[in-house]
CHARMM internal coordinates of N, CA and C (Angstrom, degrees):
IC EDIT
DIST 1 N 1 CA 1.4516
DIST 1 CA 1 C 1.5297
ANGL 1 N 1 CA 1 C 111.81
DIST 1 C 2 N 1.3018
ANGL 1 CA 1 C 2 N 116.06
DIHE 1 N 1 CA 1 C 2 N -8.97
DIST 2 N 2 CA 1.4652
ANGL 1 C 2 N 2 CA 120.34
DIHE 1 CA 1 C 2 N 2 CA 178.13
DIST 2 CA 2 C 1.5328
ANGL 2 N 2 CA 2 C 110.67
DIHE 1 C 2 N 2 CA 2 C -62.11
DIST 2 C 3 N 1.3327
ANGL 2 CA 2 C 3 N 115.84
DIHE 2 N 2 CA 2 C 3 N -39.00
DIST 3 N 3 CA 1.4678
ANGL 2 C 3 N 3 CA 118.87
DIHE 2 CA 2 C 3 N 3 CA -179.16
DIST 3 CA 3 C 1.5337
ANGL 3 N 3 CA 3 C 110.80
DIHE 2 C 3 N 3 CA 3 C -65.81
DIST 3 C 4 N 1.3097
ANGL 3 CA 3 C 4 N 117.41
DIHE 3 N 3 CA 3 C 4 N -35.14
DIST 4 N 4 CA 1.4649
ANGL 3 C 4 N 4 CA 121.20
DIHE 3 CA 3 C 4 N 4 CA 177.94
DIST 4 CA 4 C 1.5227
ANGL 4 N 4 CA 4 C 110.14
DIHE 3 C 4 N 4 CA 4 C -66.85
DIST 4 C 5 N 1.3183
ANGL 4 CA 4 C 5 N 117.21
DIHE 4 N 4 CA 4 C 5 N -41.53
DIST 5 N 5 CA 1.4621
ANGL 4 C 5 N 5 CA 121.17
DIHE 4 CA 4 C 5 N 5 CA 178.58
DIST 5 CA 5 C 1.5213
ANGL 5 N 5 CA 5 C 110.63
DIHE 4 C 5 N 5 CA 5 C -62.36
DIST 5 C 6 N 1.3302
ANGL 5 CA 5 C 6 N 116.93
DIHE 5 N 5 CA 5 C 6 N -43.24
DIST 6 N 6 CA 1.4667
ANGL 5 C 6 N 6 CA 120.64
DIHE 5 CA 5 C 6 N 6 CA 179.46
DIST 6 CA 6 C 1.5263
ANGL 6 N 6 CA 6 C 111.42
DIHE 5 C 6 N 6 CA 6 C -65.73
DIST 6 C 7 N 1.3221
ANGL 6 CA 6 C 7 N 116.96
DIHE 6 N 6 CA 6 C 7 N -40.30
DIST 7 N 7 CA 1.4612
ANGL 6 C 7 N 7 CA 120.64
DIHE 6 CA 6 C 7 N 7 CA 178.16
DIST 7 CA 7 C 1.5232
ANGL 7 N 7 CA 7 C 110.53
DIHE 6 C 7 N 7 CA 7 C -63.99
DIST 7 C 8 N 1.3081
ANGL 7 CA 7 C 8 N 117.21
DIHE 7 N 7 CA 7 C 8 N -42.00
DIST 8 N 8 CA 1.4678
ANGL 7 C 8 N 8 CA 120.51
DIHE 7 CA 7 C 8 N 8 CA 178.16
DIST 8 CA 8 C 1.5255
ANGL 8 N 8 CA 8 C 111.35
DIHE 7 C 8 N 8 CA 8 C -62.95
DIST 8 C 9 N 1.3205
ANGL 8 CA 8 C 9 N 116.95
DIHE 8 N 8 CA 8 C 9 N -38.07
DIST 9 N 9 CA 1.4630
ANGL 8 C 9 N 9 CA 120.57
DIHE 8 CA 8 C 9 N 9 CA 178.20
DIST 9 CA 9 C 1.5298
ANGL 9 N 9 CA 9 C 110.46
DIHE 8 C 9 N 9 CA 9 C -65.29
DIST 9 C 10 N 1.3439
ANGL 9 CA 9 C 10 N 116.69
DIHE 9 N 9 CA 9 C 10 N -41.39
DIST 10 N 10 CA 1.4682
ANGL 9 C 10 N 10 CA 119.82
DIHE 9 CA 9 C 10 N 10 CA 177.74
DIST 10 CA 10 C 1.5222
ANGL 10 N 10 CA 10 C 110.66
DIHE 9 C 10 N 10 CA 10 C -61.77
DIST 10 C 11 N 1.3285
ANGL 10 CA 10 C 11 N 117.18
DIHE 10 N 10 CA 10 C 11 N -40.98
DIST 11 N 11 CA 1.4654
ANGL 10 C 11 N 11 CA 120.36
DIHE 10 CA 10 C 11 N 11 CA 178.64
DIST 11 CA 11 C 1.5233
ANGL 11 N 11 CA 11 C 111.68
DIHE 10 C 11 N 11 CA 11 C -64.98
DIST 11 C 12 N 1.3243
ANGL 11 CA 11 C 12 N 116.90
DIHE 11 N 11 CA 11 C 12 N -34.93
DIST 12 N 12 CA 1.4663
ANGL 11 C 12 N 12 CA 119.77
DIHE 11 CA 11 C 12 N 12 CA 177.54
DIST 12 CA 12 C 1.5211
ANGL 12 N 12 CA 12 C 111.59
DIHE 11 C 12 N 12 CA 12 C -68.50
DIST 12 C 13 N 1.3184
ANGL 12 CA 12 C 13 N 118.23
DIHE 12 N 12 CA 12 C 13 N -23.03
DIST 13 N 13 CA 1.4626
ANGL 12 C 13 N 13 CA 122.25
DIHE 12 CA 12 C 13 N 13 CA 179.86
DIST 13 CA 13 C 1.5248
ANGL 13 N 13 CA 13 C 113.00
DIHE 12 C 13 N 13 CA 13 C -81.27
DIST 13 C 14 N 1.3341
ANGL 13 CA 13 C 14 N 119.01
DIHE 13 N 13 CA 13 C 14 N -17.01
DIST 14 N 14 CA 1.4525
ANGL 13 C 14 N 14 CA 121.51
DIHE 13 CA 13 C 14 N 14 CA -176.29
DIST 14 CA 14 C 1.5283
ANGL 14 N 14 CA 14 C 113.78
DIHE 13 C 14 N 14 CA 14 C -57.62
DIST 14 C 15 N 1.3284
ANGL 14 CA 14 C 15 N 119.84
DIHE 14 N 14 CA 14 C 15 N -44.99
DIST 15 N 15 CA 1.4748
ANGL 14 C 15 N 15 CA 117.77
DIHE 14 CA 14 C 15 N 15 CA 178.20
DIST 15 CA 15 C 1.5266
ANGL 15 N 15 CA 15 C 112.80
DIHE 14 C 15 N 15 CA 15 C -60.78
DIST 15 C 16 N 1.3092
ANGL 15 CA 15 C 16 N 117.37
DIHE 15 N 15 CA 15 C 16 N -34.43
DIST 16 N 16 CA 1.4627
ANGL 15 C 16 N 16 CA 121.09
DIHE 15 CA 15 C 16 N 16 CA 178.28
DIST 16 CA 16 C 1.5226
ANGL 16 N 16 CA 16 C 109.90
DIHE 15 C 16 N 16 CA 16 C -67.52
DIST 16 C 17 N 1.3336
ANGL 16 CA 16 C 17 N 116.05
DIHE 16 N 16 CA 16 C 17 N -44.40
DIST 17 N 17 CA 1.4634
ANGL 16 C 17 N 17 CA 120.32
DIHE 16 CA 16 C 17 N 17 CA 179.15
DIST 17 CA 17 C 1.5297
ANGL 17 N 17 CA 17 C 110.81
DIHE 16 C 17 N 17 CA 17 C -62.67
DIST 17 C 18 N 1.3127
ANGL 17 CA 17 C 18 N 116.85
DIHE 17 N 17 CA 17 C 18 N -42.87
DIST 18 N 18 CA 1.4636
ANGL 17 C 18 N 18 CA 120.24
DIHE 17 CA 17 C 18 N 18 CA 179.38
DIST 18 CA 18 C 1.5252
ANGL 18 N 18 CA 18 C 111.63
DIHE 17 C 18 N 18 CA 18 C -65.83
DIST 18 C 19 N 1.3169
ANGL 18 CA 18 C 19 N 116.89
DIHE 18 N 18 CA 18 C 19 N -36.29
DIST 19 N 19 CA 1.4630
ANGL 18 C 19 N 19 CA 120.04
DIHE 18 CA 18 C 19 N 19 CA 178.40
DIST 19 CA 19 C 1.5289
ANGL 19 N 19 CA 19 C 110.75
DIHE 18 C 19 N 19 CA 19 C -65.69
DIST 19 C 20 N 1.3203
ANGL 19 CA 19 C 20 N 116.32
DIHE 19 N 19 CA 19 C 20 N -36.67
DIST 20 N 20 CA 1.4670
ANGL 19 C 20 N 20 CA 119.64
DIHE 19 CA 19 C 20 N 20 CA 179.50
DIST 20 CA 20 C 1.5333
ANGL 20 N 20 CA 20 C 111.47
DIHE 19 C 20 N 20 CA 20 C -69.78
DIST 20 C 21 N 1.3209
ANGL 20 CA 20 C 21 N 116.61
DIHE 20 N 20 CA 20 C 21 N -22.51
DIST 21 N 21 CA 1.4663
ANGL 20 C 21 N 21 CA 121.06
DIHE 20 CA 20 C 21 N 21 CA -178.00
DIST 21 CA 21 C 1.5262
ANGL 21 N 21 CA 21 C 111.42
DIHE 20 C 21 N 21 CA 21 C -114.26
DIST 21 C 22 N 1.3051
ANGL 21 CA 21 C 22 N 116.90
DIHE 21 N 21 CA 21 C 22 N 31.38
DIST 22 N 22 CA 1.4646
ANGL 21 C 22 N 22 CA 120.32
DIHE 21 CA 21 C 22 N 22 CA -174.86
DIST 22 CA 22 C 1.5308
ANGL 22 N 22 CA 22 C 112.43
DIHE 21 C 22 N 22 CA 22 C -64.79
DIST 22 C 23 N 1.3094
ANGL 22 CA 22 C 23 N 118.25
DIHE 22 N 22 CA 22 C 23 N -34.06
DIST 23 N 23 CA 1.4652
ANGL 22 C 23 N 23 CA 120.70
DIHE 22 CA 22 C 23 N 23 CA -179.67
DIST 23 CA 23 C 1.5289
ANGL 23 N 23 CA 23 C 110.27
DIHE 22 C 23 N 23 CA 23 C -67.41
DIST 23 C 24 N 1.3298
ANGL 23 CA 23 C 24 N 116.00
DIHE 23 N 23 CA 23 C 24 N -46.29
DIST 24 N 24 CA 1.4677
ANGL 23 C 24 N 24 CA 120.01
DIHE 23 CA 23 C 24 N 24 CA 179.07
DIST 24 CA 24 C 1.5253
ANGL 24 N 24 CA 24 C 110.57
DIHE 23 C 24 N 24 CA 24 C -66.60
DIST 24 C 25 N 1.3274
ANGL 24 CA 24 C 25 N 117.53
DIHE 24 N 24 CA 24 C 25 N -37.70
DIST 25 N 25 CA 1.4653
ANGL 24 C 25 N 25 CA 121.43
DIHE 24 CA 24 C 25 N 25 CA 178.48
DIST 25 CA 25 C 1.5225
ANGL 25 N 25 CA 25 C 110.52
DIHE 24 C 25 N 25 CA 25 C -64.63
DIST 25 C 26 N 1.3106
ANGL 25 CA 25 C 26 N 117.17
DIHE 25 N 25 CA 25 C 26 N -41.57
DIST 26 N 26 CA 1.4654
ANGL 25 C 26 N 26 CA 121.04
DIHE 25 CA 25 C 26 N 26 CA 179.25
DIST 26 CA 26 C 1.5265
ANGL 26 N 26 CA 26 C 110.73
DIHE 25 C 26 N 26 CA 26 C -65.41
DIST 26 C 27 N 1.3150
ANGL 26 CA 26 C 27 N 117.24
DIHE 26 N 26 CA 26 C 27 N -40.43
DIST 27 N 27 CA 1.4633
ANGL 26 C 27 N 27 CA 120.80
DIHE 26 CA 26 C 27 N 27 CA 178.81
DIST 27 CA 27 C 1.5286
ANGL 27 N 27 CA 27 C 110.46
DIHE 26 C 27 N 27 CA 27 C -63.91
DIST 27 C 28 N 1.3111
ANGL 27 CA 27 C 28 N 117.05
DIHE 27 N 27 CA 27 C 28 N -42.22
DIST 28 N 28 CA 1.4688
ANGL 27 C 28 N 28 CA 121.20
DIHE 27 CA 27 C 28 N 28 CA 178.55
DIST 28 CA 28 C 1.5291
ANGL 28 N 28 CA 28 C 110.27
DIHE 27 C 28 N 28 CA 28 C -66.46
DIST 28 C 29 N 1.3119
ANGL 28 CA 28 C 29 N 116.84
DIHE 28 N 28 CA 28 C 29 N -44.30
DIST 29 N 29 CA 1.4593
ANGL 28 C 29 N 29 CA 121.02
DIHE 28 CA 28 C 29 N 29 CA 178.65
DIST 29 CA 29 C 1.5153
ANGL 29 N 29 CA 29 C 112.09
DIHE 28 C 29 N 29 CA 29 C -61.89
DIST 29 C 30 N 1.3204
ANGL 29 CA 29 C 30 N 116.56
DIHE 29 N 29 CA 29 C 30 N -40.77
DIST 30 N 30 CA 1.4627
ANGL 29 C 30 N 30 CA 120.42
DIHE 29 CA 29 C 30 N 30 CA 178.71
DIST 30 CA 30 C 1.5222
ANGL 30 N 30 CA 30 C 110.73
DIHE 29 C 30 N 30 CA 30 C -64.84
DIST 30 C 31 N 1.3105
ANGL 30 CA 30 C 31 N 117.02
DIHE 30 N 30 CA 30 C 31 N -38.90
DIST 31 N 31 CA 1.4646
ANGL 30 C 31 N 31 CA 121.04
DIHE 30 CA 30 C 31 N 31 CA 179.38
DIST 31 CA 31 C 1.5269
ANGL 31 N 31 CA 31 C 110.49
DIHE 30 C 31 N 31 CA 31 C -65.42
DIST 31 C 32 N 1.3112
ANGL 31 CA 31 C 32 N 117.06
DIHE 31 N 31 CA 31 C 32 N -44.30
DIST 32 N 32 CA 1.4617
ANGL 31 C 32 N 32 CA 121.68
DIHE 31 CA 31 C 32 N 32 CA -177.99
DIST 32 CA 32 C 1.5317
ANGL 32 N 32 CA 32 C 110.93
DIHE 31 C 32 N 32 CA 32 C -65.10
DIST 32 C 33 N 1.3187
ANGL 32 CA 32 C 33 N 117.15
DIHE 32 N 32 CA 32 C 33 N -37.58
DIST 33 N 33 CA 1.4678
ANGL 32 C 33 N 33 CA 119.62
DIHE 32 CA 32 C 33 N 33 CA -174.47
DIST 33 CA 33 C 1.5285
ANGL 33 N 33 CA 33 C 113.71
DIHE 32 C 33 N 33 CA 33 C -85.34
DIST 33 C 34 N 1.3158
ANGL 33 CA 33 C 34 N 118.96
DIHE 33 N 33 CA 33 C 34 N -1.24
DIST 34 N 34 CA 1.4629
ANGL 33 C 34 N 34 CA 120.10
DIHE 33 CA 33 C 34 N 34 CA -179.78
DIST 34 CA 34 C 1.5194
ANGL 34 N 34 CA 34 C 112.37
DIHE 33 C 34 N 34 CA 34 C -72.57
DIST 34 C 35 N 1.3298
ANGL 34 CA 34 C 35 N 117.14
DIHE 34 N 34 CA 34 C 35 N -26.25
DIST 35 N 35 CA 1.4618
ANGL 34 C 35 N 35 CA 120.68
DIHE 34 CA 34 C 35 N 35 CA -176.68
DIST 35 CA 35 C 1.5206
ANGL 35 N 35 CA 35 C 108.97
DIHE 34 C 35 N 35 CA 35 C -134.23
DIST 35 C 36 N 1.3248
ANGL 35 CA 35 C 36 N 117.00
DIHE 35 N 35 CA 35 C 36 N 135.17
DIST 36 N 36 CA 1.4605
ANGL 35 C 36 N 36 CA 120.82
DIHE 35 CA 35 C 36 N 36 CA 179.27
DIST 36 CA 36 C 1.5237
ANGL 36 N 36 CA 36 C 112.17
DIHE 35 C 36 N 36 CA 36 C -73.71
DIST 36 C 37 N 1.3124
ANGL 36 CA 36 C 37 N 117.73
DIHE 36 N 36 CA 36 C 37 N -24.12
DIST 37 N 37 CA 1.4653
ANGL 36 C 37 N 37 CA 122.33
DIHE 36 CA 36 C 37 N 37 CA -179.57
DIST 37 CA 37 C 1.5260
ANGL 37 N 37 CA 37 C 109.38
DIHE 36 C 37 N 37 CA 37 C -103.54
DIST 37 C 38 N 1.3063
ANGL 37 CA 37 C 38 N 115.95
DIHE 37 N 37 CA 37 C 38 N 76.62
DIST 38 N 38 CA 1.4633
ANGL 37 C 38 N 38 CA 120.76
DIHE 37 CA 37 C 38 N 38 CA -178.40
DIST 38 CA 38 C 1.5195
ANGL 38 N 38 CA 38 C 108.77
DIHE 37 C 38 N 38 CA 38 C -76.47
DIST 38 C 39 N 1.3025
ANGL 38 CA 38 C 39 N 116.21
DIHE 38 N 38 CA 38 C 39 N 123.84
DIST 39 N 39 CA 1.4533
ANGL 38 C 39 N 39 CA 122.07
DIHE 38 CA 38 C 39 N 39 CA 178.44
DIST 39 CA 39 C 1.5277
ANGL 39 N 39 CA 39 C 109.34
DIHE 38 C 39 N 39 CA 39 C -96.79
DIST 39 C 40 N 1.2998
ANGL 39 CA 39 C 40 N 115.26
DIHE 39 N 39 CA 39 C 40 N 164.85
DIST 40 N 40 CA 1.4580
ANGL 39 C 40 N 40 CA 121.43
DIHE 39 CA 39 C 40 N 40 CA 178.90
DIST 40 CA 40 C 1.5291
ANGL 40 N 40 CA 40 C 110.22
DIHE 39 C 40 N 40 CA 40 C -58.61
DIST 40 C 41 N 1.3126
ANGL 40 CA 40 C 41 N 116.13
DIHE 40 N 40 CA 40 C 41 N 131.12
DIST 41 N 41 CA 1.4706
ANGL 40 C 41 N 41 CA 124.61
DIHE 40 CA 40 C 41 N 41 CA 178.50
DIST 41 CA 41 C 1.5265
ANGL 41 N 41 CA 41 C 113.56
DIHE 40 C 41 N 41 CA 41 C 63.14
DIST 41 C 42 N 1.3266
ANGL 41 CA 41 C 42 N 117.91
DIHE 41 N 41 CA 41 C 42 N 25.53
DIST 42 N 42 CA 1.4598
ANGL 41 C 42 N 42 CA 120.79
DIHE 41 CA 41 C 42 N 42 CA 177.48
DIST 42 CA 42 C 1.5251
ANGL 42 N 42 CA 42 C 110.85
DIHE 41 C 42 N 42 CA 42 C -63.93
DIST 42 C 43 N 1.3219
ANGL 42 CA 42 C 43 N 116.58
DIHE 42 N 42 CA 42 C 43 N -45.66
DIST 43 N 43 CA 1.4651
ANGL 42 C 43 N 43 CA 121.82
DIHE 42 CA 42 C 43 N 43 CA -178.01
DIST 43 CA 43 C 1.5232
ANGL 43 N 43 CA 43 C 110.39
DIHE 42 C 43 N 43 CA 43 C -112.46
DIST 43 C 44 N 1.3153
ANGL 43 CA 43 C 44 N 116.00
DIHE 43 N 43 CA 43 C 44 N 40.86
DIST 44 N 44 CA 1.4637
ANGL 43 C 44 N 44 CA 120.60
DIHE 43 CA 43 C 44 N 44 CA -174.71
DIST 44 CA 44 C 1.5267
ANGL 44 N 44 CA 44 C 112.22
DIHE 43 C 44 N 44 CA 44 C -62.41
DIST 44 C 45 N 1.3126
ANGL 44 CA 44 C 45 N 117.84
DIHE 44 N 44 CA 44 C 45 N -39.19
DIST 45 N 45 CA 1.4674
ANGL 44 C 45 N 45 CA 120.39
DIHE 44 CA 44 C 45 N 45 CA -178.92
DIST 45 CA 45 C 1.5250
ANGL 45 N 45 CA 45 C 110.50
DIHE 44 C 45 N 45 CA 45 C -63.73
DIST 45 C 46 N 1.3207
ANGL 45 CA 45 C 46 N 117.13
DIHE 45 N 45 CA 45 C 46 N -45.31
DIST 46 N 46 CA 1.4628
ANGL 45 C 46 N 46 CA 120.81
DIHE 45 CA 45 C 46 N 46 CA 179.11
DIST 46 CA 46 C 1.5218
ANGL 46 N 46 CA 46 C 111.28
DIHE 45 C 46 N 46 CA 46 C -65.36
DIST 46 C 47 N 1.3509
ANGL 46 CA 46 C 47 N 116.02
DIHE 46 N 46 CA 46 C 47 N -39.25
DIST 47 N 47 CA 1.4525
ANGL 46 C 47 N 47 CA 119.90
DIHE 46 CA 46 C 47 N 47 CA 178.92
DIST 47 CA 47 C 1.5297
ANGL 47 N 47 CA 47 C 110.59
DIHE 46 C 47 N 47 CA 47 C -63.98
DIST 47 C 48 N 1.3221
ANGL 47 CA 47 C 48 N 117.40
DIHE 47 N 47 CA 47 C 48 N -43.15
DIST 48 N 48 CA 1.4616
ANGL 47 C 48 N 48 CA 120.84
DIHE 47 CA 47 C 48 N 48 CA -179.55
DIST 48 CA 48 C 1.5320
ANGL 48 N 48 CA 48 C 111.01
DIHE 47 C 48 N 48 CA 48 C -63.57
DIST 48 C 49 N 1.3292
ANGL 48 CA 48 C 49 N 117.34
DIHE 48 N 48 CA 48 C 49 N -38.76
DIST 49 N 49 CA 1.4668
ANGL 48 C 49 N 49 CA 120.25
DIHE 48 CA 48 C 49 N 49 CA 177.28
DIST 49 CA 49 C 1.5227
ANGL 49 N 49 CA 49 C 110.97
DIHE 48 C 49 N 49 CA 49 C -65.19
DIST 49 C 50 N 1.3236
ANGL 49 CA 49 C 50 N 116.85
DIHE 49 N 49 CA 49 C 50 N -41.51
DIST 50 N 50 CA 1.4622
ANGL 49 C 50 N 50 CA 121.93
DIHE 49 CA 49 C 50 N 50 CA 177.79
DIST 50 CA 50 C 1.5273
ANGL 50 N 50 CA 50 C 110.26
DIHE 49 C 50 N 50 CA 50 C -64.30
DIST 50 C 51 N 1.3085
ANGL 50 CA 50 C 51 N 116.99
DIHE 50 N 50 CA 50 C 51 N -44.52
DIST 51 N 51 CA 1.4624
ANGL 50 C 51 N 51 CA 122.39
DIHE 50 CA 50 C 51 N 51 CA 179.38
DIST 51 CA 51 C 1.5328
ANGL 51 N 51 CA 51 C 110.76
DIHE 50 C 51 N 51 CA 51 C -61.73
DIST 51 C 52 N 1.3288
ANGL 51 CA 51 C 52 N 116.83
DIHE 51 N 51 CA 51 C 52 N -45.75
DIST 52 N 52 CA 1.4660
ANGL 51 C 52 N 52 CA 120.46
DIHE 51 CA 51 C 52 N 52 CA 179.30
DIST 52 CA 52 C 1.5220
ANGL 52 N 52 CA 52 C 111.02
DIHE 51 C 52 N 52 CA 52 C -63.46
DIST 52 C 53 N 1.3224
ANGL 52 CA 52 C 53 N 117.28
DIHE 52 N 52 CA 52 C 53 N -38.30
DIST 53 N 53 CA 1.4573
ANGL 52 C 53 N 53 CA 121.18
DIHE 52 CA 52 C 53 N 53 CA 177.93
DIST 53 CA 53 C 1.5249
ANGL 53 N 53 CA 53 C 110.40
DIHE 52 C 53 N 53 CA 53 C -62.58
DIST 53 C 54 N 1.3409
ANGL 53 CA 53 C 54 N 116.91
DIHE 53 N 53 CA 53 C 54 N -45.62
DIST 54 N 54 CA 1.4665
ANGL 53 C 54 N 54 CA 120.76
DIHE 53 CA 53 C 54 N 54 CA 178.97
DIST 54 CA 54 C 1.5268
ANGL 54 N 54 CA 54 C 111.37
DIHE 53 C 54 N 54 CA 54 C -62.47
DIST 54 C 55 N 1.3203
ANGL 54 CA 54 C 55 N 116.40
DIHE 54 N 54 CA 54 C 55 N -42.10
DIST 55 N 55 CA 1.4623
ANGL 54 C 55 N 55 CA 120.04
DIHE 54 CA 54 C 55 N 55 CA 179.61
DIST 55 CA 55 C 1.5218
ANGL 55 N 55 CA 55 C 111.22
DIHE 54 C 55 N 55 CA 55 C -64.61
DIST 55 C 56 N 1.3316
ANGL 55 CA 55 C 56 N 117.47
DIHE 55 N 55 CA 55 C 56 N -41.27
DIST 56 N 56 CA 1.4574
ANGL 55 C 56 N 56 CA 120.73
DIHE 55 CA 55 C 56 N 56 CA 178.75
DIST 56 CA 56 C 1.5278
ANGL 56 N 56 CA 56 C 111.03
DIHE 55 C 56 N 56 CA 56 C -66.79
DIST 56 C 57 N 1.3216
ANGL 56 CA 56 C 57 N 116.92
DIHE 56 N 56 CA 56 C 57 N -42.49
DIST 57 N 57 CA 1.4590
ANGL 56 C 57 N 57 CA 120.98
DIHE 56 CA 56 C 57 N 57 CA 179.46
DIST 57 CA 57 C 1.5286
ANGL 57 N 57 CA 57 C 110.36
DIHE 56 C 57 N 57 CA 57 C -63.67
DIST 57 C 58 N 1.3275
ANGL 57 CA 57 C 58 N 117.40
DIHE 57 N 57 CA 57 C 58 N -41.20
DIST 58 N 58 CA 1.4629
ANGL 57 C 58 N 58 CA 121.11
DIHE 57 CA 57 C 58 N 58 CA 177.96
DIST 58 CA 58 C 1.5220
ANGL 58 N 58 CA 58 C 110.59
DIHE 57 C 58 N 58 CA 58 C -65.36
DIST 58 C 59 N 1.3141
ANGL 58 CA 58 C 59 N 116.02
DIHE 58 N 58 CA 58 C 59 N -39.98
DIST 59 N 59 CA 1.4635
ANGL 58 C 59 N 59 CA 120.05
DIHE 58 CA 58 C 59 N 59 CA 177.67
DIST 59 CA 59 C 1.5171
ANGL 59 N 59 CA 59 C 111.05
DIHE 58 C 59 N 59 CA 59 C -63.88
DIST 59 C 60 N 1.3213
ANGL 59 CA 59 C 60 N 117.01
DIHE 59 N 59 CA 59 C 60 N -42.31
DIST 60 N 60 CA 1.4678
ANGL 59 C 60 N 60 CA 121.21
DIHE 59 CA 59 C 60 N 60 CA 178.35
DIST 60 CA 60 C 1.5123
ANGL 60 N 60 CA 60 C 111.53
DIHE 59 C 60 N 60 CA 60 C -62.86
DIST 60 C 61 N 1.3352
ANGL 60 CA 60 C 61 N 116.94
DIHE 60 N 60 CA 60 C 61 N -34.64
DIST 61 N 61 CA 1.4692
ANGL 60 C 61 N 61 CA 121.44
DIHE 60 CA 60 C 61 N 61 CA 179.70
DIST 61 CA 61 C 1.5307
ANGL 61 N 61 CA 61 C 112.34
DIHE 60 C 61 N 61 CA 61 C -86.14
DIST 61 C 62 N 1.3505
ANGL 61 CA 61 C 62 N 115.37
DIHE 61 N 61 CA 61 C 62 N -2.51
DIST 62 N 62 CA 1.4551
ANGL 61 C 62 N 62 CA 121.76
DIHE 61 CA 61 C 62 N 62 CA -178.99
DIST 62 CA 62 C 1.5221
ANGL 62 N 62 CA 62 C 111.64
DIHE 61 C 62 N 62 CA 62 C 57.65
DIST 62 C 63 N 1.3387
ANGL 62 CA 62 C 63 N 115.10
DIHE 62 N 62 CA 62 C 63 N 48.95
DIST 63 N 63 CA 1.4511
ANGL 62 C 63 N 63 CA 121.77
DIHE 62 CA 62 C 63 N 63 CA 178.34
DIST 63 CA 63 C 1.5133
ANGL 63 N 63 CA 63 C 109.29
DIHE 62 C 63 N 63 CA 63 C -136.08
DIST 63 C 64 N 1.3164
ANGL 63 CA 63 C 64 N 116.15
DIHE 63 N 63 CA 63 C 64 N 169.36
DIST 64 N 64 CA 1.4634
ANGL 63 C 64 N 64 CA 122.25
DIHE 63 CA 63 C 64 N 64 CA 175.94
DIST 64 CA 64 C 1.5141
ANGL 64 N 64 CA 64 C 109.10
DIHE 63 C 64 N 64 CA 64 C -98.49
DIST 64 C 65 N 1.3164
ANGL 64 CA 64 C 65 N 115.22
DIHE 64 N 64 CA 64 C 65 N 163.38
DIST 65 N 65 CA 1.4634
ANGL 64 C 65 N 65 CA 119.71
DIHE 64 CA 64 C 65 N 65 CA 174.92
DIST 65 CA 65 C 1.5030
ANGL 65 N 65 CA 65 C 110.83
DIHE 64 C 65 N 65 CA 65 C -87.79
END
COOR INIT
IC SEED 1 N 1 CA 1 C
IC BUILD
C-alpha cells in the first residue's frame, strides 16, 4: 500500500505544479484554442516550454510527475 500512498501524494502535488507553471500553461492553452483544427505539433514550442516548466517545478519539489 506504500505505492498507493506515494501515488496519492503525487496527485495532490499536481495543483501546486500547475500553479507554478500557470504562465506557460496559459500560453499553451491560448495556442491550442486559436484554431479549431489543431494539427499534430501545431503548438509544439509552447507544449515543450510547459513540459519543461512542469519538470523543473517537480524537480524543485523533489517529486515525480
